[in-house]
N, C-alpha and C positions, 0 to 999 in steps of 0.2 A: 504493500500500500504506500509506503513512504516514498516520496519523490525526493531524490537527492538534490542538494543545492546546486543550482546552475552556476557555472563559471561566468559571472556577469561580465559582459563585454563593455567595459568602462573605458573605451577608447575615446579620447577627446575629439569631439566633432569640430571640424574646422568651419570656416565661414560658409562653406557650401553644404554643410550637413543639416538635416532636419530629423528630429526624433518625434514620431507620432505614437501616442500611447492610448490604450483603452483600459478603463478600470471600472468594474462594477463595485461600488463602494459599500453596498449592502445597507440599505435603510438609513440614508442621511435625512432624517426628519428634524424639523424644528420642534419646539415645545408648545406651540400654539395650535389650538383646535381649529381645524378647517371644517366647517359644517357641511361643505359640499363633498368631502372625501372621507373615506374610512381610515382615518389616521389615529384611531383611538388607542392602538397598541403603543404609540409613542407619545404619551402625554404624562404629565406629572402624577395623575391619579390612576394610571394604569398599573397592571401587575409588574411591569418592567420598571415603574417609577422613573421614567425618563425625565430628566431635568436639565437645567442650564449647565451644571457642572459636567454632566456626562456628554451633553451636546458639544461643548467646547473641546472636551477631550477627544471626541470623535473627529472634530474638525482638524485639530492638531495632528492626529494620527494619519488622516488622509494626506495632509500636506507633507508629512514626513515621508510617506510612501512615494508620493509623486516626485518629490525632490530627489529621493534615492534612485528612482527609475531614470531620472535625467542623467545621472552620473556626474560628469564635470560641470554641467549646467542644467537648469530646469528644462523639461520637455517643451517643445515648441507648440505642439497641438495635442490636446487631450480630450478624448471622448469619455463621457461619464454616464453611468446608469445608476438608477435607484436614488435619485435626488428628488426632494419633495417639491421645491419651488425655486424661483430665482433668488430669493433672499438667502437661502443656504449657500448658494454659489457666490453671492456678494460677500458673505462672511468668510467663505473659504479663500477667496482671492484677495480680500482686503484686510483680513484680520488674523491671518496665520503667516507662517514663513513664506508663503507664496506671494505675499504683497510686494516683495522686492522685484517681482518679474512683471508686474503690471498687466496681468491677464485680462483680456476682454471676454465677455460672456455671450453665448448664444443659447437661448432657451425659450421654449413655448410650452404652456400648460397643455397636457394631454388628458384624454378622458379616462385614464387608468383608474379603476375603482379605488385602489389604495392611495392614489395621488402621487405615485412615483413616475418620474420622467427621465428622458435622456437629455444630454446637453453637450455643448462643446465649449471649451475655454482655449484661448490661444494668445500667443505673444504677438502683438500688432506689428512689431518691427520685423517679424518673420513671415506673417501671413496677413494678407489684406482680403477682407470679405467683400465679395461682389453682391451676393444675394443668399438668402436662406429661406426655407419653407419646410413645413412638416406635412407628412402624408399619413392619413388615418388608415388603420387596418380594421376593416369591417368583415366580421366572420360571415360565412355563407349562410344566407337566410335571415340575417339580422339587418336592421335599418341604420344602426349607429355603432360606432366603435366603443369598446369598453377596455381597451388595452393601450399600451404605449404607442404613440405615433413614431414614425421613422423620420429622423431629422436629416435634411439635405442641406449642405453648405457648399457653395461654389466660391472659389477665391484664388488669389495669386500667391504663389510661394516666392518669397524674396523678390517680389515685383517682376518675376521672370516668366513663369509658366502657370497655366490654369490647372487646378485640380478640382475634382468633384468628390466630396466626402459624404458618406451616408453613415449615420450613427443609429444603431439598432439595439433594442432589447425585446426580443421576441417572447411570445406567451410562454409561461412556465409549463413544467410537466406535472403540475398538480392534477391529481386524479389518475395519473399513470400515463405512460408513453402513448399507448394506443388511443385513449380517449382524447388526449390533448394535442396529438400530432396534427390534426386538421387545422388547428389554429395557427401553427407555425408554417404549415403549407400555405395558408392564406397570406401570412406576412411575407413569405418568400415570393409569392406571385406579385404582390404589390411592389416589392423591391425590384424584381426582375423587369416589370413593366416600366419602371422609372429608369432603370439602367438602359433598357432598349431604346427609350425615347432619346436619351443622350447620345447613344452610339449611332442612332439613325441619322442624327445631325452631323456627327463626326466620329467615325469608327476608330479614330486614333485618340480618343479622349483619355485623360488620366483619371482613373476611378480608384478610390480607396474606400472600401466598405469595412466597417469595424463594428463590433458589438458582442453582446451576450445573446447567442442565438438559441440557447436551451436545447440545441441539437449539436451533434458532432459533424465533422467534415464529410463523413460517409453517409450520413442520414439523408433521406429522400428530399427533405426541404432544401438542404444545402447543395447536394450533388446533382439532383435531377430537376428541381424546380428553379432554383437560383442558377443552376448550371455552372457551379464552381468546380474547376478541375484541379488535378495535381500538376505540379510543374513538369513532371516527366511524361505527361500525356501529350498526344498530338494536339496542338493548339492553333486556332485561327487568330487573326489580329484582334478580333472583337471578343475573345474569350476572357473569362474571369479565372484567376488563379488563386487558390487558397494557400496562403503562406504557412498555415498551421496544419496542413494535411498530413504531415509526418509525425505530429506530436504523439499520437497514440502508439505509433510504431516504436517510439522511444520510451514508452511507458511513462509519459508525462501528461500533464493537463493543467488546467487553471482553477479547478475546484474539486473537492472531494465529495462524492455522492454515494449514498448507501443504496444498494440495490439487492437483488436476490443472491448475488455472488459475494456480497460483503461491501466494504467501503473501498471505492476505487477512484482513480483520477479520471476526470472527464474534460474534454477540450471544447467546452461551450463557448469560450471567449476566443474570437478569431479575427484575423485581419486578412481581407481578400482584396486583390488588386486586378486591374486590367492587365492583359499580357504585355502591353506596351511598357509598363513600368519595370519589367524585367530586362528590358533592352538597355544595355550599358551605354549605348549611344544616344538614348533619349535624353532630352534636356533635364528631366527629373526621372530618377530610377531608384529601385531598391538597392541598398548596399549588398555586397556579397554575403554578408552574414545573415540575411533574410530576417525572419521574425523570431521573437523570443518570448518566453514566459519569464517574468521577473520573479525569481524564486530565491529569496535570501533569508538568512537565519532568523532575523527578528520578526518575520511574518509567521513563524511556526512556534508551536508549543509542544514539548515532549510529554507524552503520556506515561502513566505508571508502567505500562508494558514495554516501554522503549520506543514505540512507534510515535510518529509526529502527526499533529493535526494543525489546521490553520487557526491562528489566533483571531477569533471573532469578537465582536462587541458584546454579544450575549451567547450563552449556551442555554437554550431554553429561556427561562426567566432569570437566570443567574448572570449578573453583569460581570464581565471579565476584562473590560477596557482594551479590547483588541482592535483589529483593523477591519477585516472583511472576510466573507466566506469564499471570495474569489481572489486570485492572483492577477496582477496587471499583465497585459501583453503589450509589446512594443515592436516597432520597425524603424530602422534608420533609412532615410532617403538621401541621395546625393543630388544636388541641384547644380548643373553645369553652368558656370558663369558665361555671359555673352562675351564674344571675342571683341577686344578693343581695337 
């Protein structure tokens, strides 16, 4: 079960390097009751006794992780999942150690029943936003969405080249894989249609898809509906490539999940790109090191039997002041400077 510590690639990024991170931070709720959402689990009068002290400890913990993922400098673009609202992002970027990097925020409220959303924060000197929009995921036979929207952001990296970013948090496996799978297939269909609309205009578009998909690279929603392929497969110019496709083969993952066979690693958190981004001659491309799961010692807790588990904020109702039930994933990109 235990995932060994990854040898973190802490190579200093030069002026042409960009590090993009995705992190499901697990229930970043404020302490204020939102009557339009089911946020009762994270209120001062709940069984968890969520309060300002725990909230700010959670904020500091998230900032610690994100700065650590950055290595020599903070990440340039960060996709986030399980944040309650814009204000928790304001607190994260303005009142923790992240404040020194002047992150800007992209967030829109989604119709998720619990009130959790996806978001993007970015360093404006590295990324210039052109536009952003959210796409609802409406289940078959329903009239409105009850889950997280897909966030789409178009922008310029280092004022040189356009990239298209999609931030996802697909429906969970609550109720079991078979019962919940149609919901993720629906999300995959929505995302694939938006990808196709971009590629129809320009098949050489730079696409970066990140998120917690609650499915693994080989599952139907990812491999067949989204049509994400492995790097070693035969690829056309408009194909999507899953940079996390070999994670399971390495017995690694981004979260621990209990199933019929026990507690195992699952690769739910993934980064997927258009084939063009693997071309070393493209103005922006993936570094040779590809994608990583950020797996370092302080994110783990050793159990009495010697195995390790992720340090979460809560275990059941017991507060443990940890981080998240997910590990961050990240990819380095190289942006080729214009010739003078």
